[in-house]
N, C-alpha and C positions, 0 to 999 in steps of 0.2 A: 542518060537514064541511070538511076541508081540500081545496083545489083540487089537481088533479093534471094533468100534461101528458104527452103521449106524444111521444117523440123521433122526429123525421122525418129530421134530418140534423145531424151535429156539424160545426161549421165550424172549430173549433180547441179547445184545452183549456178556454177560458173562454167560448165562445159556441156556442149550438146553436139550431136551429130546431125547434119542437115544435108539436103541434096540441092544441087545447083545445076542449071542447064549446061554450063560450059565445063565446070570442074568435076562434076559427078559428086561423089560423097566426100564431104569435108568435115573437119572438126572446127567448131567455133568456140573461142575462149573469151570470156569477158565477165567482169564482176557482176553477179546477179543476173546474168543473161537468160538463165532458164526459169527464173522465178515467175510463177504463175502461168507458165507456158505449157502447152500440150502438143502432142504429135499432130503434124499437119498445119500448125500455125506458121505464119510467114515472118521471117526475121529480116530487117533491113540492114544494109551494109554498115551504116554508122553505129549500130548497136553492139558490135563486137570489137574486141581489141586485137585479137590474133586469129588468123585462119590458117590451117594447114590441111593439105590434101593427103588422104590415106589411100594411095592407089592400090595398095596390096590388101586383099581380103583378109589374109592371115594377120597383117598388122592391125587392121581395124578390130578384129576379134581380141587381139592381144591388148590393145589400148582399152577397149571396153571392160575387159576382165580386170585390168590393172586399176582402173579408176574406181571400180565397184569395191575394191579392197582397201582404198586409202581414205583416211580421215580427211574431211574437206578442208579444215584449216591448214593441215600439213600440205595438202595438194596445192593450195593457193600460194604458199611460200615457195614450193618447188617450181611452180609455174612462173612466179616472179623472178626466181633465180635464172630460169631458162630465158625469160624475156630479157634479162640483163645481159646474158651472153650474146643474144641476137643483136642487142644495141651496141655492144662493144666490138663485135667482129664486123669488119667492113665488107667482107665478101658474103655471098649467099651461103647459108648453111644447109646441109642435108636435113630435111624435115624429120628424119628418123630419130634425131636427137630427142624429140619430145617423148618418144616411147622409151628409148634406151636410157636416157638420163633420169626420167621419172622413176623407172624401174630400179635403176642403180641406187639412187638417193634414198628411196623408200626402203629398199632392202638394207642399206647401210644403217638407216635410223632404227630399223627393227633389231638388227644385230647389236646396236649400241644399247637399246633397251634391255636386251637379254644378257648384257655384259660381255659380249663376244667382241674381240678385236681382230680384224682381218689384217694381217701384215702385208705390206706392199714391198716385195723384194727388189722392185725395179724403180724405186722412187728417184734415186739420184740420176739414173740413166734418162728417165722421163724428163726430169728438170733440165738436164743438159740438152736433150734432143729438141724439146719444145718449150723454150723459155717464155714465149708470149702466152701460150695455152696454160702453162704452169702458174704464171702470175694471175691470169684470169680465174683459174680454178681456186687459187688461194683466196681471192676476193669472194668467190661463190661460197666457199666453206665458211668464211667469216660471217657472211650474210646469213647462212643457214644456222650457224651456231647462235648468233644474236637473236634471230627471229624466233627460233624454236627453243631457246634456252637449253642447248645441248652442247656437247664438246666432242665433235667428230675428230678422229685421230688424223695426224698429219698424212698418213698413207693415203687417205681419201683424196687429197689434193692431186696425187699422181693419177688415180683412177679417173677422176673427173677431167683432168687435163687430156687424157687419152680419148675420152668421149668427145671433148671439144675438137681435138685434132681430127678425129674420125669424121666429124661433121663438116669441118673446114675442107679437108682434103678429099672428101667423098670416098674414102676408103673404108672397108669394113673394119670393125674394131679388132677382129682376129688378126688382120694384117698389120694394123698399127701396133698391137701387142707384140707381134713377132719381132718388130724392130727393136723394141726395148729389151726383149728377152735375148735376142741374138747378140746385141751389143754387150749385155751383161755377161754372156757366155764368152765373148771374145776378150773381154777384160780379164776374165779368169784365166784364159789361155796365156795372156801377157804375163800375169802375175806368176803363174806356174812355170812358164818357160824361162822367164828372165829373173826369177826369184826376187821379185820386188813387190812392194805394197804400193799400188797406184794411188796417188793423191787425187781423189775424185773432184776436188774443188780447184785443182790447178788449171791454169790457162791452157797448158799443153794437152791436158786430158779433154778439155772442152773442144779444142781444135781437132783432136783425134776423133772424138765422138761425131762431130759435124762431118768430118771426112768420111767416116764409116757410114753415116746416114746417106750421103750422096753416092757412096760406092754401092750400097744396097739398092738404091734407086736406079743407078746405072745398070747394075746386073739384072734387075727385074725388067728393065726396059730393053735389055739386050744391046746396050751401047758399048762400043769399043773405046779403048784409051790407047793412044800411041805410046810405045815404050822407048824411053831414052836409053839406048843400049849401052852407051859409054858409062852413063851414071849407074846403070844396073851392075855392070862389071866392077866398078869402083866400090859401090856399097857392099857388094857381096864379099869383096876382098877386105874392106876396112871394118865393116860391122857384121861379121858373120852371124853372131847370135841374134841380132835384131832382124837380119835378113831371113834366117831360118824361122824365127817366130812369126814373121809376116806370112811365110808360107803355111805355117800351121793354121793361122787365122783364115787364110784363103781356103784351105781344105774344109774348115768348119763352115764357112759361108757357102761353099759349093754344096756341101751335104745338106744344109738347112734350106737353102733357096732352090736346090735342085736345078741349078743353071751353071754354066761355065763362068769362072771369074778370070779375067785376062791377066797375063803375067805382069803387065805394066803396074798393076795394083801393088805388087810386092815392093816396087821401088818407092812409091809414095808412102806406103805403110812403114817401110824401113826408116824413112826420114822422120816420120811421126814418132816411131818407137825410140829412135835415138834421142830426139828432143825430150821425150817423156822420161827417159831413164838417166839423162845427163842434164842435171839442173843448170 
């Protein structure tokens, strides 16, 4: 038996809110899905292209308000962009991306119309941390620019990449943002302490960033790392500056993450710093 939905509210020609016996309140998206329809009408399963469940009452209200404020042609392009992300990502995405990304893109387009450019100070870190999401976000920006005849700045790629990663990893955007910001801060500690300018395109910097990402994940998960004591003694003796810098980085991580960072991390960081500063 085919599923059917009862219309509760049409938001525009292409989006409506309906009720369903199993899912509760859902959002149905499809070209012209609401045309000529009224509250209480029944919609069959095959007539919509995308369905997502808004389990949270606050999110439902947020989405309703958001859609009432957006030009319908623009909304259609944004929804096509989100559909494209769903097609490209092979794992299930957190449905919140519908609200978060619609909100973000429409706000970015408004800023563009007003001639405002929002700088993204963590663009390089984001690109290094999440290469797949960054590549996908680049395609999304190209699609939006072409479809809407606009020219969104490069910084937007980074913001959209973080939204995509947030939906893939099921982590709130604030936590995903924290990674990029913390890594940017740790890079400043390196430059300051070792009196170097880090080449952010170098392979060694990419390796360091990936190592830091897994370090942060380990710290957040409370995982321990065994310390190679002989190596620790040797590195301290041979590369004191790199070793001291790694401890400065550990202190920053402890302060930001509010969790202990194990001593063994100093050994691995020292090796990365040595590689980074000795071409």
